[in-house]
Every structure is written in structure tokens, then in C-alpha cells.
Residue, then its C-alpha position, 0 to 999 in steps of 0.5 A: m976378070a970375075p966379079k967381085p963378091d961384094r959386087m955381086a951380092r949388090e947386083m943380085e940383092p934386088i932381084l931376090i927382093r923382088r922374086g920373094i916378094g912376088q912369091l908372097t903375094s902371088g897366093t893372097p886375094k886382092c880387092a877387085g876395087c883398089h886391087r890392095t893385098l889385103l892385109s892380115g886381120e882385114q875383111l874379104h866379102r865375095f859376091e855371086t859372081g866371084r867379084l872380091l871386095c875389101q871392107l873399105c871398098l864394100a862401104k863404097l857401094p850405094a844400097h842398091k848394090p848386091r850384097p856379099v854371099s860370104s865374108e872371111q878374115i884375113r888370116v897370117t896362115d893358111r892353117r887356122l890358130r888353136i884355142v887350148s884352154r888352160 
């Protein structure tokens, strides 16, 4: 006897959702301090060692610790938005 379509859909839904979330977060940078995936608009700070920290974890660093060599803002897409004058 074949499974009913509605039962199969209920069983497949969590699998597909997990797979989709995993694909969305696989390429996004994570903070080495709190292990969060940064949200759009947050600042990501890169150190000489390659370590990445969010703004919150950077603020917790003692003053004598090395400072980041670069910072970037997390964007919604990989492409920068074009600004067009009117």
C-alpha cells in the first residue's frame, strides 16, 4: 500500500526545510566568538590571523588585544546595490 500524499508531505517538509536552511547559511560568514551567522547590516571584522568577529564580540575584547585589519558590512546579496541619481 502506497503512503498517502498528505502524510508523505508532512514527513518530507522538515527534511526540505532543514536542507534549505543549511544551503542558505553554508556560505555566510560566522563570528568566531559567538558562532552566530551575522544578519544583514551588521559589521564583520577580520583580523590578520583570518579570525572573524562581529561588532558585539569586538567590543568585548580587551584594549591590549590586536585590532582588526579590515571591516565589512554584511549585505543581503553578494552584489552591491547600484545607486542611481534621479
